[in-house]
ZADO-1210 file (C-alpha; in nm, 4 decimals, padded with zeros to 6 digits):
<atoms>
<atom x="12.7971" y="11.5823" z="09.9470" code="MET" pos="1"/>
<atom x="12.9208" y="11.5181" z="09.5900" code="PRO" pos="2"/>
<atom x="13.2806" y="11.4015" z="09.5505" code="ASP" pos="3"/>
<atom x="13.3845" y="11.7325" z="09.3878" code="THR" pos="4"/>
<atom x="13.2322" y="12.0628" z="09.4984" code="VAL" pos="5"/>
<atom x="13.2937" y="12.4099" z="09.3555" code="ALA" pos="6"/>
<atom x="13.3381" y="12.6308" z="09.6628" code="LEU" pos="7"/>
<atom x="13.4398" y="12.9572" z="09.4969" code="ASP" pos="8"/>
<atom x="13.5581" y="13.0769" z="09.1594" code="GLU" pos="9"/>
<atom x="13.8474" y="12.8482" z="09.0729" code="GLY" pos="10"/>
<atom x="13.8347" y="12.6601" z="09.4047" code="LEU" pos="11"/>
<atom x="13.7160" y="12.3009" z="09.4336" code="PHE" pos="12"/>
<atom x="13.6911" y="12.0602" z="09.7275" code="LEU" pos="13"/>
<atom x="13.7654" y="11.6978" z="09.6370" code="ILE" pos="14"/>
<atom x="13.6393" y="11.4322" z="09.8758" code="ASP" pos="15"/>
<atom x="13.8981" y="11.1536" z="09.8808" code="LEU" pos="16"/>
<atom x="13.6447" y="10.9028" z="10.0171" code="LEU" pos="17"/>
<atom x="13.8927" y="10.7588" z="10.2647" code="TYR" pos="18"/>
<atom x="13.8068" y="10.3931" z="10.3368" code="LEU" pos="19"/>
<atom x="13.4903" y="10.4533" z="10.1331" code="ASP" pos="20"/>
<atom x="13.3718" y="10.7088" z="10.3879" code="SER" pos="21"/>
<atom x="13.2653" y="11.0541" z="10.2666" code="PRO" pos="22"/>
<atom x="13.3670" y="11.3708" z="10.4465" code="GLY" pos="23"/>
<atom x="13.6876" y="11.2485" z="10.6152" code="VAL" pos="24"/>
<atom x="13.9829" y="11.3658" z="10.3997" code="ILE" pos="25"/>
<atom x="13.9732" y="11.6524" z="10.1506" code="ALA" pos="26"/>
<atom x="14.2076" y="11.7952" z="09.8909" code="ALA" pos="27"/>
<atom x="14.1631" y="12.1412" z="09.7386" code="TYR" pos="28"/>
<atom x="14.2103" y="12.2164" z="09.3697" code="LEU" pos="29"/>
<atom x="14.2925" y="12.5752" z="09.2675" code="LEU" pos="30"/>
<atom x="14.2345" y="12.6708" z="08.9053" code="ALA" pos="31"/>
<atom x="14.3563" y="13.0047" z="08.7722" code="GLY" pos="32"/>
<atom x="14.1998" y="13.1899" z="08.4783" code="PRO" pos="33"/>
<atom x="14.5156" y="13.1276" z="08.2732" code="ASP" pos="34"/>
<atom x="14.4904" y="12.7516" z="08.3197" code="GLY" pos="35"/>
<atom x="14.7333" y="12.7368" z="08.6139" code="ASP" pos="36"/>
<atom x="14.6406" y="12.4388" z="08.8312" code="LEU" pos="37"/>
<atom x="14.7527" y="12.3749" z="09.1883" code="ALA" pos="38"/>
<atom x="14.6565" y="12.1140" z="09.4464" code="LEU" pos="39"/>
<atom x="14.6604" y="12.1558" z="09.8244" code="ILE" pos="40"/>
<atom x="14.7106" y="11.8154" z="09.9908" code="GLU" pos="41"/>
<atom x="14.7651" y="11.4925" z="09.8001" code="SER" pos="42"/>
<atom x="14.5920" y="11.2672" z="10.0493" code="GLY" pos="43"/>
<atom x="14.7256" y="10.9147" z="10.1096" code="PRO" pos="44"/>
<atom x="14.8234" y="10.6765" z="09.8325" code="GLY" pos="45"/>
<atom x="14.5175" y="10.4649" z="09.9099" code="SER" pos="46"/>
<atom x="14.2851" y="10.7438" z="09.7901" code="THR" pos="47"/>
<atom x="14.4724" y="10.8283" z="09.4692" code="LEU" pos="48"/>
<atom x="14.1927" y="10.7012" z="09.2373" code="PRO" pos="49"/>
<atom x="13.9384" y="10.9238" z="09.4131" code="ALA" pos="50"/>
<atom x="14.1714" y="11.2241" z="09.3875" code="LEU" pos="51"/>
<atom x="14.2233" y="11.1797" z="09.0141" code="LEU" pos="52"/>
<atom x="13.8525" y="11.1250" z="08.9572" code="ALA" pos="53"/>
<atom x="13.7834" y="11.4409" z="09.1564" code="GLY" pos="54"/>
<atom x="14.0211" y="11.6527" z="08.9495" code="ILE" pos="55"/>
<atom x="13.8595" y="11.5227" z="08.6316" code="ARG" pos="56"/>
<atom x="13.5168" y="11.5808" z="08.7858" code="GLY" pos="57"/>
<atom x="13.6088" y="11.9486" z="08.8223" code="ALA" pos="58"/>
<atom x="13.6790" y="11.9546" z="08.4485" code="GLY" pos="59"/>
<atom x="14.0599" y="11.9353" z="08.4514" code="PHE" pos="60"/>
<atom x="14.3355" y="11.6965" z="08.3507" code="ASP" pos="61"/>
<atom x="14.5472" y="11.5841" z="08.6496" code="PRO" pos="62"/>
<atom x="14.8550" y="11.5973" z="08.4260" code="ALA" pos="63"/>
<atom x="14.8106" y="11.9762" z="08.4016" code="ALA" pos="64"/>
<atom x="14.8725" y="12.0351" z="08.7746" code="VAL" pos="65"/>
<atom x="15.1994" y="12.2258" z="08.8184" code="THR" pos="66"/>
<atom x="15.2078" y="12.2854" z="09.1959" code="LYS" pos="67"/>
<atom x="15.1390" y="12.0289" z="09.4672" code="LEU" pos="68"/>
<atom x="15.1328" y="12.1946" z="09.8092" code="ILE" pos="69"/>
<atom x="15.1141" y="11.9984" z="10.1348" code="VAL" pos="70"/>
<atom x="15.0502" y="12.1404" z="10.4807" code="THR" pos="71"/>
<atom x="15.2633" y="11.8693" z="10.6428" code="HIS" pos="72"/>
<atom x="15.4000" y="11.5253" z="10.5670" code="ILE" pos="73"/>
<atom x="15.1690" y="11.2949" z="10.7622" code="HIS" pos="74"/>
<atom x="15.0472" y="11.0046" z="10.5498" code="LEU" pos="75"/>
<atom x="14.6904" y="11.1328" z="10.5177" code="ASP" pos="76"/>
<atom x="14.8113" y="11.4670" z="10.3811" code="HIS" pos="77"/>
<atom x="15.1170" y="11.3932" z="10.1684" code="ALA" pos="78"/>
<atom x="15.1277" y="11.0155" z="10.1156" code="GLY" pos="79"/>
<atom x="15.0366" y="11.0191" z="09.7454" code="ALA" pos="80"/>
<atom x="15.2746" y="11.3027" z="09.6487" code="ALA" pos="81"/>
<atom x="15.5590" y="11.0859" z="09.5217" code="GLY" pos="82"/>
<atom x="15.3338" y="10.8676" z="09.3098" code="GLU" pos="83"/>
<atom x="15.1586" y="11.1726" z="09.1665" code="LEU" pos="84"/>
<atom x="15.4852" y="11.3335" z="09.0606" code="LEU" pos="85"/>
<atom x="15.6239" y="11.0084" z="08.9178" code="ARG" pos="86"/>
<atom x="15.3211" y="10.8766" z="08.7301" code="ASP" pos="87"/>
<atom x="15.0554" y="11.1454" z="08.6908" code="VAL" pos="88"/>
<atom x="15.1812" y="11.5034" z="08.7073" code="MET" pos="89"/>
<atom x="15.4959" y="11.5375" z="08.4943" code="PRO" pos="90"/>
<atom x="15.5034" y="11.9179" z="08.5292" code="GLN" pos="91"/>
<atom x="15.4356" y="11.9358" z="08.9029" code="ALA" pos="92"/>
<atom x="15.6641" y="12.0495" z="09.1836" code="THR" pos="93"/>
<atom x="15.6060" y="11.9657" z="09.5499" code="LEU" pos="94"/>
<atom x="15.5993" y="12.2509" z="09.8061" code="TYR" pos="95"/>
<atom x="15.6712" y="12.1452" z="10.1652" code="VAL" pos="96"/>
<atom x="15.8193" y="12.2854" z="10.4866" code="HIS" pos="97"/>
<atom x="16.1947" y="12.2422" z="10.5235" code="ARG" pos="98"/>
<atom x="16.1602" y="12.0079" z="10.8231" code="LEU" pos="99"/>
<atom x="15.9416" y="11.7757" z="10.6197" code="GLY" pos="100"/>
<atom x="16.1384" y="11.7931" z="10.2948" code="ALA" pos="101"/>
<atom x="16.4053" y="11.5315" z="10.3843" code="PRO" pos="102"/>
<atom x="16.1337" y="11.2764" z="10.4641" code="HIS" pos="103"/>
<atom x="15.9621" y="11.3345" z="10.1300" code="MET" pos="104"/>
<atom x="16.2913" y="11.2768" z="09.9483" code="ILE" pos="105"/>
<atom x="16.3737" y="10.9691" z="10.1582" code="ASP" pos="106"/>
<atom x="16.0626" y="10.8440" z="10.3433" code="PRO" pos="107"/>
<atom x="16.2299" y="10.5336" z="10.4870" code="SER" pos="108"/>
<atom x="16.2353" y="10.6527" z="10.8511" code="LYS" pos="109"/>
<atom x="15.8791" y="10.7828" z="10.8270" code="LEU" pos="110"/>
<atom x="15.7569" y="10.4535" z="10.6820" code="LEU" pos="111"/>
<atom x="15.9475" y="10.2429" z="10.9355" code="THR" pos="112"/>
<atom x="15.7813" y="10.4369" z="11.2167" code="SER" pos="113"/>
<atom x="15.4379" y="10.4041" z="11.0545" code="ALA" pos="114"/>
<atom x="15.4903" y="10.0322" z="10.9958" code="GLN" pos="115"/>
<atom x="15.5480" y="09.9793" z="11.3677" code="ARG" pos="116"/>
<atom x="15.2137" y="10.1458" z="11.4375" code="ILE" pos="117"/>
<atom x="14.9939" y="10.0054" z="11.1593" code="TYR" pos="118"/>
<atom x="15.1614" y="09.6730" z="11.0784" code="GLY" pos="119"/>
<atom x="14.9758" y="09.4701" z="10.8182" code="ASN" pos="120"/>
<atom x="14.7178" y="09.7486" z="10.7810" code="ASP" pos="121"/>
<atom x="14.9644" y="09.9918" z="10.6186" code="MET" pos="122"/>
<atom x="14.8670" y="09.9138" z="10.2598" code="GLU" pos="123"/>
<atom x="14.4932" y="09.9160" z="10.3228" code="ARG" pos="124"/>
<atom x="14.4980" y="10.2418" z="10.5166" code="LEU" pos="125"/>
<atom x="14.7634" y="10.4429" z="10.3360" code="TRP" pos="126"/>
<atom x="14.8745" y="10.2770" z="10.0136" code="GLY" pos="127"/>
<atom x="15.2111" y="10.3626" z="09.8597" code="ALA" pos="128"/>
<atom x="15.4341" y="10.6460" z="09.9837" code="PHE" pos="129"/>
<atom x="15.7008" y="10.6979" z="09.7162" code="LEU" pos="130"/>
<atom x="16.0036" y="10.9276" z="09.7372" code="PRO" pos="131"/>
<atom x="16.0004" y="11.2680" z="09.5697" code="VAL" pos="132"/>
<atom x="16.3026" y="11.3627" z="09.3556" code="PRO" pos="133"/>
<atom x="16.4925" y="11.6455" z="09.5249" code="ALA" pos="134"/>
<atom x="16.4957" y="11.8485" z="09.2044" code="GLU" pos="135"/>
<atom x="16.1152" y="11.8517" z="09.1998" code="ARG" pos="136"/>
<atom x="16.0767" y="11.9808" z="09.5541" code="LEU" pos="137"/>
<atom x="16.0626" y="12.3408" z="09.6773" code="VAL" pos="138"/>
<atom x="16.1319" y="12.4144" z="10.0435" code="ILE" pos="139"/>
<atom x="15.8745" y="12.6492" z="10.1944" code="VAL" pos="140"/>
<atom x="15.9579" y="12.8745" z="10.4878" code="ASP" pos="141"/>
<atom x="15.7378" y="13.0982" z="10.6994" code="ASP" pos="142"/>
<atom x="15.6117" y="13.4006" z="10.5062" code="GLY" pos="143"/>
<atom x="15.6953" y="13.2658" z="10.1614" code="MET" pos="144"/>
<atom x="15.4400" y="13.3528" z="09.8926" code="GLU" pos="145"/>
<atom x="15.3376" y="13.1013" z="09.6286" code="ILE" pos="146"/>
<atom x="15.1500" y="13.1922" z="09.3107" code="GLU" pos="147"/>
<atom x="14.9137" y="12.8992" z="09.2733" code="ALA" pos="148"/>
<atom x="14.5951" y="12.8504" z="09.0754" code="GLY" pos="149"/>
<atom x="14.5340" y="13.2218" z="09.0271" code="GLY" pos="150"/>
<atom x="14.5892" y="13.2957" z="09.3966" code="ARG" pos="151"/>
<atom x="14.8758" y="13.4233" z="09.6062" code="ARG" pos="152"/>
<atom x="14.9203" y="13.1955" z="09.9040" code="LEU" pos="153"/>
<atom x="15.1293" y="13.3023" z="10.2013" code="GLN" pos="154"/>
<atom x="15.2855" y="13.0224" z="10.4025" code="ALA" pos="155"/>
<atom x="15.2167" y="13.0538" z="10.7757" code="ILE" pos="156"/>
<atom x="15.4363" y="12.8369" z="10.9980" code="TYR" pos="157"/>
<atom x="15.1946" y="12.6756" z="11.2438" code="THR" pos="158"/>
<atom x="15.3659" y="12.4091" z="11.4580" code="PRO" pos="159"/>
<atom x="15.1995" y="12.2324" z="11.7492" code="GLY" pos="160"/>
<atom x="15.0332" y="11.9448" z="11.5659" code="HIS" pos="161"/>
<atom x="15.3564" y="11.8796" z="11.3766" code="ALA" pos="162"/>
<atom x="15.6936" y="12.0532" z="11.3703" code="ALA" pos="163"/>
<atom x="15.6750" y="12.0733" z="10.9893" code="HIS" pos="164"/>
<atom x="15.3243" y="12.2198" z="10.9670" code="HIS" pos="165"/>
<atom x="15.2220" y="12.5096" z="10.7443" code="LEU" pos="166"/>
<atom x="14.8897" y="12.6776" z="10.6804" code="ALA" pos="167"/>
<atom x="14.8349" y="12.8718" z="10.3590" code="PHE" pos="168"/>
<atom x="14.6641" y="13.2108" z="10.3664" code="TYR" pos="169"/>
<atom x="14.4959" y="13.3709" z="10.0669" code="ASP" pos="170"/>
<atom x="14.4327" y="13.7329" z="10.1662" code="ALA" pos="171"/>
<atom x="14.3250" y="13.8274" z="09.8119" code="THR" pos="172"/>
<atom x="13.9999" y="13.6308" z="09.8345" code="HIS" pos="173"/>
<atom x="13.8614" y="13.7714" z="10.1577" code="GLY" pos="174"/>
<atom x="14.0987" y="13.5851" z="10.3845" code="GLY" pos="175"/>
<atom x="14.0814" y="13.2160" z="10.3034" code="HIS" pos="176"/>
<atom x="14.3049" y="12.9891" z="10.5115" code="LEU" pos="177"/>
<atom x="14.3915" y="12.6302" z="10.4222" code="PHE" pos="178"/>
<atom x="14.4625" y="12.4918" z="10.7664" code="THR" pos="179"/>
<atom x="14.5795" y="12.1318" z="10.7357" code="GLY" pos="180"/>
<atom x="14.5455" y="12.0023" z="11.0922" code="ASP" pos="181"/>
<atom x="14.6382" y="12.3106" z="11.2963" code="VAL" pos="182"/>
<atom x="14.2672" y="12.4014" z="11.3125" code="ALA" pos="183"/>
<atom x="14.1666" y="12.0515" z="11.4144" code="GLY" pos="184"/>
<atom x="13.8981" y="11.8124" z="11.2909" code="ILE" pos="185"/>
<atom x="13.5400" y="11.9124" z="11.2153" code="ARG" pos="186"/>
<atom x="13.2977" y="11.7370" z="10.9863" code="LEU" pos="187"/>
<atom x="13.0348" y="11.9020" z="10.7631" code="PRO" pos="188"/>
<atom x="12.7120" y="11.9908" z="10.9368" code="GLY" pos="189"/>
<atom x="12.8538" y="11.9819" z="11.2896" code="TYR" pos="190"/>
<atom x="13.0035" y="12.2328" z="11.5317" code="SER" pos="191"/>
<atom x="13.2190" y="11.9829" z="11.7241" code="TYR" pos="192"/>
<atom x="13.5960" y="12.0435" z="11.6884" code="VAL" pos="193"/>
<atom x="13.8347" y="11.7612" z="11.7735" code="ARG" pos="194"/>
<atom x="14.2096" y="11.8059" z="11.8374" code="PRO" pos="195"/>
<atom x="14.4209" y="11.5584" z="11.6382" code="PRO" pos="196"/>
<atom x="14.7184" y="11.4752" z="11.8610" code="THR" pos="197"/>
<atom x="14.9206" y="11.1931" z="11.7028" code="PRO" pos="198"/>
<atom x="15.2878" y="11.1372" z="11.7824" code="PRO" pos="199"/>
<atom x="15.5609" y="11.2475" z="11.7619" code="PRO" pos="200"/>
<atom x="15.5503" y="11.6304" z="11.7536" code="ASP" pos="201"/>
<atom x="15.2589" y="11.7458" z="11.9728" code="ILE" pos="202"/>
<atom x="15.3489" y="12.0667" z="12.1568" code="ASP" pos="203"/>
<atom x="15.0681" y="12.2427" z="12.3429" code="LEU" pos="204"/>
<atom x="15.2403" y="12.5798" z="12.3809" code="ALA" pos="205"/>
<atom x="15.3361" y="12.5941" z="12.0130" code="LEU" pos="206"/>
<atom x="14.9853" y="12.4910" z="11.9086" code="TRP" pos="207"/>
<atom x="14.8278" y="12.7690" z="12.1134" code="HIS" pos="208"/>
<atom x="15.0769" y="13.0153" z="11.9636" code="SER" pos="209"/>
<atom x="14.9754" y="12.8971" z="11.6164" code="SER" pos="210"/>
<atom x="14.6067" y="12.9475" z="11.6991" code="ILE" pos="211"/>
<atom x="14.6833" y="13.3008" z="11.8206" code="LYS" pos="212"/>
<atom x="14.8755" y="13.3698" z="11.5039" code="ARG" pos="213"/>
<atom x="14.5802" y="13.2642" z="11.2898" code="ILE" pos="214"/>
<atom x="14.3499" y="13.4864" z="11.4949" code="MET" pos="215"/>
<atom x="14.5878" y="13.7803" z="11.4383" code="ALA" pos="216"/>
<atom x="14.5769" y="13.7537" z="11.0585" code="LEU" pos="217"/>
<atom x="14.4508" y="14.0675" z="10.8849" code="ASP" pos="218"/>
<atom x="14.1942" y="14.0228" z="10.7526" code="PRO" pos="219"/>
<atom x="14.0760" y="13.7495" z="10.9866" code="LEU" pos="220"/>
<atom x="14.0029" y="13.4400" z="10.7768" code="PRO" pos="221"/>
<atom x="13.6528" y="13.4643" z="10.6374" code="ALA" pos="222"/>
<atom x="13.6714" y="13.0897" z="10.5835" code="ALA" pos="223"/>
<atom x="13.8967" y="12.8151" z="10.7121" code="ILE" pos="224"/>
<atom x="13.9417" y="12.5148" z="10.4837" code="TYR" pos="225"/>
<atom x="14.0087" y="12.1999" z="10.6834" code="LEU" pos="226"/>
<atom x="14.1617" y="11.8870" z="10.5373" code="THR" pos="227"/>
<atom x="13.9280" y="11.7040" z="10.7784" code="HIS" pos="228"/>
<atom x="13.6859" y="11.8356" z="10.6494" code="PHE" pos="229"/>
<atom x="13.5721" y="12.1281" z="10.4416" code="GLY" pos="230"/>
<atom x="13.5112" y="12.5025" z="10.4768" code="PRO" pos="231"/>
<atom x="13.3733" y="12.6808" z="10.7842" code="PHE" pos="232"/>
<atom x="13.3006" y="13.0494" z="10.8322" code="GLY" pos="233"/>
<atom x="13.3202" y="13.0804" z="11.2116" code="ASP" pos="234"/>
<atom x="13.6952" y="13.0827" z="11.2728" code="ALA" pos="235"/>
<atom x="13.6915" y="13.2579" z="11.6146" code="PRO" pos="236"/>
<atom x="13.4380" y="13.0193" z="11.7708" code="ARG" pos="237"/>
<atom x="13.5928" y="12.7180" z="11.6012" code="HIS" pos="238"/>
<atom x="13.9479" y="12.7964" z="11.7158" code="LEU" pos="239"/>
<atom x="13.8341" y="12.8786" z="12.0698" code="HIS" pos="240"/>
<atom x="13.6667" y="12.5388" z="12.0947" code="GLU" pos="241"/>
<atom x="13.9759" y="12.3695" z="11.9545" code="LEU" pos="242"/>
<atom x="14.2101" y="12.5351" z="12.2050" code="GLY" pos="243"/>
<atom x="13.9765" y="12.4630" z="12.4960" code="THR" pos="244"/>
<atom x="13.9314" y="12.0970" z="12.4069" code="ARG" pos="245"/>
<atom x="14.3032" y="12.0541" z="12.3415" code="LEU" pos="246"/>
<atom x="14.3756" y="12.1659" z="12.6981" code="ASP" pos="247"/>
<atom x="14.0951" y="11.9537" z="12.8431" code="ILE" pos="248"/>
<atom x="14.2149" y="11.6404" z="12.6645" code="TRP" pos="249"/>
<atom x="14.5770" y="11.7054" z="12.7608" code="ALA" pos="250"/>
<atom x="14.4727" y="11.7463" z="13.1243" code="GLY" pos="251"/>
<atom x="14.2704" y="11.4249" z="13.1216" code="ILE" pos="252"/>
<atom x="14.5644" y="11.2306" z="12.9818" code="VAL" pos="253"/>
<atom x="14.8113" y="11.3842" z="13.2284" code="GLN" pos="254"/>
<atom x="14.5866" y="11.3053" z="13.5247" code="SER" pos="255"/>
<atom x="14.5300" y="10.9479" z="13.4073" code="ALA" pos="256"/>
<atom x="14.9052" y="10.8955" z="13.3650" code="MET" pos="257"/>
<atom x="14.9756" y="11.0387" z="13.7110" code="ARG" pos="258"/>
<atom x="14.7080" y="10.8094" z="13.8480" code="GLY" pos="259"/>
<atom x="14.9054" y="10.5078" z="13.7318" code="GLY" pos="260"/>
<atom x="14.6869" y="10.4049" z="13.4390" code="GLN" pos="261"/>
<atom x="14.8528" y="10.2134" z="13.1563" code="ASP" pos="262"/>
<atom x="14.8093" y="10.3014" z="12.7887" code="ARG" pos="263"/>
<atom x="14.4835" y="10.1108" z="12.7523" code="ALA" pos="264"/>
<atom x="14.3481" y="10.2719" z="13.0676" code="GLY" pos="265"/>
<atom x="14.4413" y="10.6219" z="12.9527" code="VAL" pos="266"/>
<atom x="14.2706" y="10.5608" z="12.6196" code="ARG" pos="267"/>
<atom x="13.9560" y="10.4348" z="12.7925" code="HIS" pos="268"/>
<atom x="13.9523" y="10.7364" z="13.0259" code="THR" pos="269"/>
<atom x="13.9901" y="10.9837" z="12.7374" code="LEU" pos="270"/>
<atom x="13.7195" y="10.8134" z="12.5342" code="GLU" pos="271"/>
<atom x="13.4780" y="10.8134" z="12.8284" code="LEU" pos="272"/>
<atom x="13.5403" y="11.1847" z="12.8763" code="ALA" pos="273"/>
<atom x="13.5473" y="11.2838" z="12.5101" code="GLY" pos="274"/>
<atom x="13.2662" y="11.0884" z="12.3483" code="THR" pos="275"/>
<atom x="12.9635" y="11.2400" z="12.5322" code="PRO" pos="276"/>
<atom x="13.0388" y="11.5896" z="12.3953" code="ALA" pos="277"/>
<atom x="13.0850" y="11.4470" z="12.0464" code="LEU" pos="278"/>
<atom x="12.7549" y="11.2608" z="12.0641" code="ARG" pos="279"/>
<atom x="12.5783" y="11.5672" z="12.2024" code="LEU" pos="280"/>
<atom x="12.7024" y="11.7976" z="11.9266" code="GLN" pos="281"/>
<atom x="12.6377" y="11.5469" z="11.6476" code="THR" pos="282"/>
<atom x="12.2936" y="11.4446" z="11.7671" code="GLY" pos="283"/>
<atom x="12.4297" y="11.0997" z="11.8543" code="ALA" pos="284"/>
<atom x="12.4643" y="11.0227" z="11.4827" code="ASP" pos="285"/>
<atom x="12.6637" y="10.6963" z="11.4835" code="PRO" pos="286"/>
<atom x="12.7963" y="10.7627" z="11.1329" code="ASP" pos="287"/>
<atom x="12.9381" y="11.0979" z="11.2421" code="ALA" pos="288"/>
<atom x="13.1021" y="10.9412" z="11.5469" code="VAL" pos="289"/>
<atom x="13.2633" y="10.6788" z="11.3230" code="THR" pos="290"/>
<atom x="13.3925" y="10.9375" z="11.0745" code="ARG" pos="291"/>
<atom x="13.5398" y="11.1571" z="11.3488" code="TYR" pos="292"/>
<atom x="13.7238" y="10.8484" z="11.4696" code="GLU" pos="293"/>
<atom x="13.8519" y="10.7787" z="11.1172" code="LEU" pos="294"/>
<atom x="13.9843" y="11.1340" z="11.0936" code="ALA" pos="295"/>
<atom x="14.1579" y="11.1290" z="11.4342" code="ALA" pos="296"/>
<atom x="14.1173" y="10.8258" z="11.6566" code="ASN" pos="297"/>
<atom x="14.1611" y="10.8034" z="12.0333" code="TYR" pos="298"/>
<atom x="14.4480" y="10.5563" z="11.9974" code="GLU" pos="299"/>
<atom x="14.6718" y="10.8026" z="11.8140" code="MET" pos="300"/>
<atom x="14.5497" y="11.0941" z="12.0268" code="SER" pos="301"/>
<atom x="14.6607" y="10.9177" z="12.3447" code="VAL" pos="302"/>
<atom x="14.9949" y="10.8160" z="12.1941" code="ASP" pos="303"/>
<atom x="15.0704" y="11.1760" z="12.0996" code="GLY" pos="304"/>
<atom x="14.9680" y="11.3251" z="12.4334" code="LEU" pos="305"/>
<atom x="15.1427" y="11.0627" z="12.6461" code="THR" pos="306"/>
<atom x="15.4617" y="11.1217" z="12.4473" code="ARG" pos="307"/>
<atom x="15.4199" y="11.4954" z="12.5069" code="TYR" pos="308"/>
<atom x="15.3749" y="11.4545" z="12.8829" code="TRP" pos="309"/>
<atom x="15.6708" y="11.2158" z="12.9169" code="ARG" pos="310"/>
<atom x="15.8850" y="11.5041" z="12.7883" code="LYS" pos="311"/>
<atom x="15.7018" y="11.7945" z="12.9546" code="ALA" pos="312"/>
<atom x="15.6249" y="11.6534" z="13.3016" code="ASP" pos="313"/>
<atom x="15.9300" y="11.5240" z="13.4946" code="PRO" pos="314"/>
<atom x="15.7067" y="11.3083" z="13.7136" code="ALA" pos="315"/>
<atom x="15.5969" y="11.1155" z="13.4039" code="LEU" pos="316"/>
<atom x="15.9328" y="11.0729" z="13.2308" code="ALA" pos="317"/>
<atom x="15.9389" y="10.7002" z="13.3049" code="LEU" pos="318"/>
<atom x="15.5667" y="10.6360" z="13.2491" code="TRP" pos="319"/>
<atom x="15.5016" y="10.3224" z="13.0449" code="GLY" pos="320"/>
<atom x="15.8599" y="10.1975" z="13.0674" code="ARG" pos="321"/>
</atoms>
């Protein structure tokens, strides 16, 4: 797949080539007929050169972008926002959910938490995460409409993966939905849907409610645009598989924890259970297996689900301590 792909009139997918791997992290450029430019997702700071090259590859100047919209503030979705606003996009304003806004203005707590997880790999994986000036940030609440790139996007609050998660619905173009991570991980050419469950905000009940809310949109999304990765036109099947696998994975982790396994054992158990289906649905393509792991690895998936069960299951409150 080329690095920049025209998906629809005024809609471009930019492959951010995360860790030099295609088809892992996407950003979406919206270009209106009047020259209005908007970007959905900034990607991490480590992929900023690919993002700028992608915008130029679509025929536009990155400095002309006026709206930068992020689905949530995880490093792979919003990490480059501060640097973009400071150095590249002098006219741009960041749009983010109110629970994520304080961390974009002052990312110190977010970065301290990430540093504990990634250590010396922070720079290689994620690059810089700079603060966003408060005066260049717009708080987005559920139901808010944003005129962006010739489209009217409605913000849909979709917690479950993260408490500060939004999807953006464009009913004017046949029901396009930019899903961030609420619709999971799926790579081009494959049907397999993987639930990304990193800490700290995983909530199974809220995630299922968010899936139901997407399925109740009118019109039903004709296409869902995943950050990981690309557009798919089978929303009902896709979301059913996501919800089913989310419950299966959560059950595997809960059972392993109750069985006395430590963190490494839980991870091994989940990988043994999860990988055969992935290999089956990708034709055992080792490259696909690697890229799914780059998009949402077992390590983070276990950390998110074990944190969830320590709060949700009284019998596991002291697990790992």
